[in-house]
C-alpha positions as CSV (number, residue, x, y, z in Angstrom):
1,M,-33.1,76.8,43.6
2,K,-31.7,74.1,42.0
3,V,-28.3,73.9,40.8
4,A,-27.4,71.1,38.5
5,L,-23.7,70.0,37.9
6,T,-24.5,67.6,35.1
7,K,-26.7,68.1,32.1
8,V,-27.7,65.4,29.6
9,E,-27.3,65.8,25.7
10,P,-28.0,64.0,22.8
11,T,-25.1,62.4,21.3
12,R,-24.0,60.9,17.6
13,R,-23.1,57.7,17.5
14,P,-22.1,55.2,14.7
15,T,-25.1,52.4,13.7
16,W,-23.5,48.9,13.1
17,L,-22.8,50.0,9.6
18,G,-20.6,52.5,10.7
19,N,-19.0,50.7,13.2
20,L,-18.6,48.0,10.7
21,L,-17.0,51.0,7.8
22,I,-14.7,51.9,10.4
23,A,-13.5,48.2,11.0
24,I,-12.9,47.9,7.6
25,A,-11.0,51.2,7.6
26,F,-8.6,50.2,10.6
27,V,-8.2,46.6,9.2
28,A,-7.3,48.1,5.6
29,L,-4.6,50.8,7.1
30,F,-3.2,47.8,9.5
31,F,-2.4,45.3,6.2
32,G,-1.7,48.7,4.2
33,F,0.9,49.2,6.4
34,T,2.4,45.4,7.5
35,A,2.8,45.3,3.1
36,N,4.4,48.4,2.2
37,I,6.5,49.7,6.0
38,Y,9.4,47.0,5.5
39,S,10.6,48.3,1.9
40,F,9.6,51.4,2.5
41,L,12.5,51.6,5.6
42,A,14.4,49.2,3.4
43,P,14.9,51.1,-0.2
44,E,17.1,50.5,-3.0
45,E,18.0,53.2,-4.7
46,P,20.9,54.5,-6.9
47,P,24.0,55.3,-8.0
48,H,25.4,52.7,-7.0
49,E,29.3,53.6,-8.0
50,G,31.9,55.7,-6.6
51,V,32.7,55.0,-3.2
52,M,30.8,52.2,-1.5
53,V,30.0,53.1,2.2
54,V,29.4,49.7,4.3
55,E,28.5,50.3,8.0
56,G,30.7,48.2,10.3
57,W,28.2,46.1,12.2
58,I,27.1,44.3,9.1
59,H,26.8,40.7,9.6
60,D,29.3,38.3,7.8
61,F,26.7,37.4,5.1
62,A,25.4,40.8,4.5
63,L,29.4,41.6,3.8
64,D,29.7,39.0,1.3
65,E,27.2,40.3,-0.7
66,A,29.2,43.7,-0.2
67,V,32.1,42.5,-1.5
68,L,30.6,41.0,-4.9
69,L,28.7,44.1,-5.5
70,F,32.0,45.6,-5.1
71,K,34.0,43.5,-7.4
72,A,31.5,43.8,-9.9
73,G,30.7,47.5,-9.6
74,N,32.5,50.9,-10.6
75,Y,34.0,51.8,-7.3
76,S,37.2,53.6,-6.1
77,K,37.3,52.8,-3.1
78,I,35.4,51.5,0.3
79,V,34.7,53.0,3.2
80,C,33.9,51.0,6.5
81,T,32.0,53.6,8.9
82,G,31.7,52.9,13.0
83,V,31.4,52.8,16.5
84,P,34.5,51.7,19.1
85,I,33.6,47.9,19.9
86,E,31.9,48.5,23.5
87,T,31.4,44.5,24.5
88,G,34.6,42.4,24.9
89,S,36.8,45.3,23.9
90,Y,40.0,43.9,26.4
91,I,40.4,40.7,24.5
92,Q,39.2,42.3,20.9
93,Q,42.2,42.5,18.1
94,F,40.3,45.4,16.9
95,K,38.7,48.3,18.7
96,S,36.0,49.4,16.5
97,Y,33.5,48.1,14.0
98,S,35.1,50.2,11.4
99,E,38.6,48.5,11.9
100,M,37.2,44.9,12.6
101,T,34.9,45.1,8.8
102,A,38.3,46.5,7.2
103,A,39.9,43.4,8.4
104,R,37.4,41.1,7.3
105,L,37.4,42.8,3.8
106,R,40.7,42.2,3.1
107,K,40.1,38.7,4.2
108,L,37.6,38.4,1.6
109,G,40.2,39.5,-0.9
110,L,40.1,43.1,-1.1
111,P,43.4,44.8,-1.9
112,D,44.1,47.3,1.2
113,E,44.5,50.4,-1.0
114,K,40.9,50.1,-1.7
115,I,39.8,50.4,1.9
116,I,39.3,53.0,4.0
117,T,38.1,53.6,8.0
118,A,36.4,56.0,9.1
119,T,35.6,55.6,13.1
120,A,33.5,58.0,15.1
121,D,33.5,58.4,18.9
122,L,31.9,56.5,21.0
123,E,28.6,58.3,22.0
124,K,25.0,57.1,23.9
125,K,23.1,58.2,20.8
126,D,22.9,59.7,17.4
127,R,25.7,56.9,16.1
128,T,24.9,56.3,13.1
129,Y,25.3,60.8,12.9
130,L,28.0,60.5,14.2
131,S,29.4,58.0,12.0
132,A,28.7,59.7,9.0
133,I,30.6,62.5,10.5
134,A,33.7,60.5,10.6
135,L,33.1,59.5,6.9
136,R,33.2,62.9,5.9
137,E,36.3,63.4,7.8
138,A,37.6,60.9,6.1
139,I,36.8,61.9,2.2
140,M,38.4,65.3,3.6
141,A,41.8,63.2,4.8
142,Y,42.0,61.4,1.9
143,N,41.0,63.9,-1.2
144,I,38.4,62.0,-2.3
145,E,36.7,63.9,-5.1
146,E,33.9,61.3,-5.7
147,T,30.4,62.8,-5.0
148,D,28.7,59.4,-6.1
149,L,28.0,56.9,-3.0
150,H,26.7,53.8,-2.6
151,L,25.7,53.3,0.7
152,V,25.3,49.5,2.2
153,T,23.7,48.5,5.3
154,T,20.8,45.8,6.2
155,G,17.4,45.7,7.0
156,P,15.0,48.5,7.8
157,H,17.7,50.7,9.2
158,G,18.6,52.0,5.9
159,R,16.1,54.5,5.1
160,R,16.9,56.5,8.8
161,S,20.4,56.0,7.9
162,R,20.8,57.3,4.2
163,L,18.8,60.5,5.6
164,L,21.5,60.8,8.6
165,F,24.4,60.4,5.9
166,Q,22.6,63.4,3.7
167,K,22.6,65.5,6.4
168,A,26.1,65.0,7.5
169,L,27.5,65.1,4.1
170,G,25.4,67.7,2.7
171,P,23.4,68.3,-0.8
172,G,26.6,68.1,-2.7
173,Y,26.8,64.2,-2.4
174,N,24.3,61.9,-4.2
175,I,24.0,58.9,-2.1
176,G,22.6,55.2,-3.2
177,I,21.5,52.5,-0.8
178,T,21.2,48.9,-0.8
179,C,19.7,47.2,2.1
180,L,20.8,43.9,2.2
181,E,18.7,41.1,4.3
182,D,18.7,41.3,8.1
183,T,19.4,37.9,9.9
184,G,16.5,36.3,12.3
185,Y,13.5,36.9,10.4
186,E,12.0,37.3,6.3
187,P,11.6,40.6,5.3
188,D,8.4,39.6,3.2
189,S,6.6,38.1,6.5
190,W,8.8,40.2,9.2
191,Y,5.2,40.7,11.4
192,T,5.7,37.1,12.0
193,Y,9.0,37.3,13.9
194,S,9.2,39.3,17.1
195,L,12.6,40.1,15.8
196,G,11.1,41.8,12.8
197,V,8.3,43.1,14.8
198,R,11.1,45.0,17.0
199,K,13.6,46.5,14.3
200,V,10.1,48.1,11.9
201,I,8.6,49.3,14.6
202,N,12.0,51.0,16.3
203,E,13.3,52.1,12.9
204,S,9.6,53.5,11.8
205,I,9.9,55.7,15.1
206,A,13.7,56.8,14.7
207,Y,12.8,57.3,11.2
208,V,10.6,60.0,11.9
209,Y,12.4,61.3,14.7
210,A,15.5,61.7,12.6
211,K,13.5,63.5,9.5
212,L,11.3,65.7,11.7
213,F,12.9,66.4,15.2
214,F,17.1,65.6,14.9
215,H,18.6,69.1,13.3
216,P,22.1,69.1,13.7
């Protein structure tokens, strides 16, 4: 008796027309992704009043724009969040991004009584969430009663940042978001810059993780 270890079975494969339609579908998905992913990751959503929250690591050009928004809007305070500065800390005048950004705001003309710092502990992961926890503690320490917050950040970090701040503060707060332009690439053509590709892909993955798997 002959023992067979394999057998021949008929298989169904796409025709040339089927392959063409599959290729068109992949191309459409690719262009749909590149056209819409940046605006999804960097939204602009109200409220834009109450307490402005600035992530302390944003660059100077973005901070200039944040100050213009603050001066033109209806805000009671501006809170600078951030973690301790790791690189060059022994020669830095300021030990954290929140303290450094508070000093930058004073230099740009904002009165000291409007500025609050919220410094998180230095950890290897979940730094945005820990910054949001520091914000929550600052709100309690300063007896801030406003529940409308306006988070100002840069680039495709915005949607994930807003999500983590909402998780830290809870549903009692309305968190608006403004994502100012990042440096090093053009938002409309981010896929033509290596920095833009890295940031968009990294933030896409990080957002999925924060949305589906991060449960503090």
